[in-house]
C-alpha positions in Angstrom: -2.6 69.0 90.0 -1.6 66.4 87.4 1.1 63.8 88.1 3.3 65.3 85.3 3.2 68.8 86.8 4.0 67.4 90.2 6.9 65.4 88.8 8.3 68.6 87.1 8.1 70.5 90.4 9.9 67.7 92.3 12.6 67.7 89.6 13.1 71.5 90.0 13.3 71.1 93.8 15.9 68.5 93.4 17.8 70.7 90.9 17.9 73.5 93.5 19.6 71.2 96.0 22.5 70.2 93.9 25.5 71.8 92.2 27.1 70.6 89.0 30.9 70.8 88.5 31.7 69.5 85.1 30.0 66.1 84.9 29.9 65.8 88.7 26.7 66.6 90.5 27.1 67.3 94.2 24.3 67.9 96.8 24.4 71.6 97.7 24.7 71.0 101.5 27.6 68.6 100.9 29.3 71.2 98.7 28.9 73.9 101.3 30.4 71.8 104.1 33.4 70.8 101.9 33.9 74.4 100.8 33.9 75.8 104.3 36.3 73.0 105.4 38.7 73.8 102.6 38.6 77.5 103.4 39.3 76.9 107.1 42.2 74.7 106.3 43.6 77.3 103.9 43.2 80.0 106.5 44.9 77.8 109.1 47.9 77.1 106.8 48.5 80.7 105.8 47.9 82.2 109.3 51.0 83.2 111.2 52.6 81.0 113.9 52.9 83.0 117.1 53.8 82.2 120.7 51.1 82.7 123.2 52.0 83.6 126.8 49.5 83.7 129.7 50.0 85.4 133.1 47.5 85.8 135.9 46.1 88.6 138.0 46.3 88.1 141.7 43.4 90.3 142.6 41.1 88.3 140.3 41.7 85.0 142.1 39.4 83.3 144.5 39.9 83.4 148.3 41.4 79.9 148.1 43.8 80.9 145.3 44.9 84.0 147.3 45.4 81.9 150.4 47.8 79.6 148.5 49.7 82.6 147.3 49.8 84.2 150.7 51.2 81.0 152.2 53.9 80.8 149.5 54.9 84.4 149.7 55.0 85.0 153.5 51.9 87.2 153.6 54.0 90.4 153.4 53.6 92.5 150.3 52.0 89.4 148.7 50.6 91.0 145.6 53.9 92.8 144.9 55.8 89.6 145.3 53.3 87.7 143.1 53.7 90.3 140.4 57.5 90.2 140.5 57.6 86.4 140.3 54.9 85.8 137.7 54.7 89.0 135.7 58.4 89.8 135.6 60.5 86.6 136.2 58.2 83.9 134.9 57.6 85.7 131.6 61.2 85.1 130.6 60.8 81.4 131.7 58.0 81.0 129.2 59.8 82.8 126.4 62.8 80.5 127.1 60.6 77.5 126.1 59.9 79.3 122.9 63.7 79.7 122.2 63.9 75.9 122.2 60.9 75.4 120.0 61.8 77.9 117.3 65.5 77.4 117.1 65.9 73.6 116.9 67.1 73.3 120.5 67.3 70.1 122.5 64.1 68.2 123.2 64.5 67.1 126.8 62.0 65.5 129.1 59.3 67.7 130.6 61.2 67.9 133.9 64.6 68.7 132.3 63.0 71.3 130.0 61.5 73.1 133.0 64.9 73.2 134.7 66.5 74.6 131.5 63.8 77.3 131.2 64.5 78.3 134.8 68.3 78.2 134.2 67.7 80.5 131.2 65.4 82.9 132.9 67.7 83.3 135.9 70.8 83.8 133.7 68.8 86.3 131.5 67.8 88.4 134.5 71.2 88.2 136.1 72.6 89.8 132.9 69.7 92.2 132.1 67.7 92.6 135.2 67.6 95.1 138.1 69.7 93.8 141.0 67.1 94.6 143.7 64.5 92.6 141.8 66.8 89.7 141.3 67.7 89.6 145.0 64.0 89.8 145.9 63.3 86.9 143.5 65.7 84.7 145.6 64.0 85.8 148.8 60.6 84.8 147.3 61.6 81.3 146.2 63.7 80.6 149.3 60.7 81.2 151.5 58.3 79.4 149.1 60.1 76.1 149.0 59.8 75.8 152.8 56.1 76.9 153.0 54.3 75.4 149.9 52.8 72.1 150.6 54.6 69.3 152.6 57.2 68.2 150.1 60.0 70.2 151.7 59.2 68.9 155.2 59.1 65.3 153.8 62.6 65.6 152.3 61.3 65.2 148.7 63.7 66.0 145.8 61.9 68.3 143.4 63.3 66.7 140.3 62.3 63.3 141.5 58.9 64.6 142.3 58.6 65.9 138.7 59.8 62.6 137.2 57.3 60.6 139.3 54.5 62.7 137.8 55.7 62.6 134.2 56.8 60.2 131.6 59.2 61.9 129.1 57.3 64.8 127.8 53.9 63.7 129.0 52.7 64.9 132.4 50.0 63.7 134.8 47.5 66.6 134.9 47.0 66.0 138.6 50.6 67.3 139.1 49.5 70.8 138.1 48.4 72.1 141.5 49.9 74.8 143.6 51.3 72.6 146.3 53.1 70.2 144.0 53.8 72.0 140.7 54.2 75.3 142.4 56.7 73.8 144.9 58.6 72.1 142.0 58.9 75.4 140.1 60.0 77.4 143.1 62.6 74.8 144.0 63.8 74.7 140.4 64.3 78.5 140.4 66.1 78.5 143.7 68.4 75.8 142.3 69.1 77.8 139.2 70.0 80.9 141.2 72.4 79.0 143.4 74.0 77.2 140.4 74.8 80.7 139.1 75.3 79.8 135.4 76.1 82.5 132.9 73.8 83.0 129.9 76.2 81.6 127.3 76.5 78.4 129.2 72.8 78.0 129.5 72.1 78.7 125.8 74.7 76.0 124.9 73.0 73.5 127.2 69.8 74.3 125.4 71.4 73.2 122.2 71.3 76.7 120.7 74.2 77.7 118.4 75.4 80.6 116.2 74.4 83.4 118.6 76.1 86.6 119.8 74.8 88.2 122.9 74.2 91.9 123.2 76.2 93.7 125.8 74.9 93.5 129.4 72.5 96.3 130.3 69.7 96.8 132.8 66.1 96.8 131.7 64.5 98.9 134.4 60.7 98.5 134.8 60.2 100.2 138.2 57.1 99.1 140.0 55.6 95.9 138.5 52.1 96.4 137.3 49.8 94.8 134.6 51.6 96.6 131.8 55.1 95.3 132.7 54.7 91.8 131.2 54.1 93.2 127.7 57.2 95.4 128.0 59.3 92.5 129.3 58.1 90.4 126.3 58.9 93.1 123.8 62.3 93.8 125.2 63.2 90.1 125.4 62.0 89.3 121.9 64.0 92.2 120.5 67.0 90.9 122.4 66.6 87.3 121.1 66.5 88.5 117.5 69.5 90.7 118.1 71.4 87.6 119.4 70.7 86.0 116.0 67.7 83.7 117.0 64.4 83.2 115.3 61.4 84.3 117.3 57.8 85.0 116.2 55.5 87.7 117.5 54.1 87.0 120.9 50.5 87.2 122.0 50.1 88.0 125.7 47.0 87.2 127.8 45.9 87.6 131.4 44.0 84.9 133.3 41.9 85.3 136.4 43.3 82.1 137.9 46.5 82.8 139.9 47.4 79.2 139.4 47.6 79.7 135.6 51.1 81.2 135.2 52.9 78.6 133.4 51.3 78.8 130.0 53.4 79.2 126.9 52.3 77.6 123.7 52.9 77.5 119.9 49.7 78.5 118.2 48.3 79.6 114.9 46.9 83.1 115.2 43.6 83.5 113.3 43.0 87.1 114.4 39.9 86.6 116.6 41.1 83.4 118.2 44.0 81.0 118.5 44.3 77.4 117.5 47.0 75.0 118.6 49.7 74.5 115.9 49.1 70.7 115.4 51.7 70.4 112.7 54.3 71.7 115.2 52.9 69.4 118.0 53.0 66.3 115.8 56.5 67.1 114.6 58.0 67.8 118.0 56.2 65.6 120.4 
């Protein structure tokens, strides 16, 4: 093969690997990477912002996980108590965080926000919950604060424990264990119940304005099972909107780890998967 023919073939090969846009010639592989990146950014921007809530399934946990739950919930009717706390009560706690995020509420420290979320959830269920479930909730947390870990026996203040493991809105990941964070949350809920604040007062403390609560009514769910969390979410979100607040659609997930019951996050929903809403995070944190 002559050198001229070889050069022509090399030129054609090179031409196949570039793309021309006006006077600009771009390598095809670079163009593909840039194009895909731009498409992903566009999809991210136009995708809806949703609130993602995760609750756990007791029966899917490891033996160690179940032992922690049994110790916290007296060992009597453990799974029923677990469901009432995490799949009924705690769902509203997580949605309470969302009320702050989507309605320009106060931006307190991590510890203070957790107390606000519990104050809100307690006040919500006091107004809209079944009385027997609310009474059982108090029994659960009253027992748990005296039996989870050693903080109670050592005379530790739960808010001080939270502040020692956090700095403003940043939290030491080692704090998120059942004995410490679980005890902190149970103590916070017990405090909220004993404080007995009404819902209007709590919403005002959250910095939320221009709302009008719907009349008190009882949302009865009967026996708590895996389907109740979604029903609680739907009823609550409809309530929030009826009060005059903004609230997006909520995506609910189950997790096999009984420790993972405190997950509520602002995300972009891309259909098959979720991505953290980094624009929101940068703006608010």
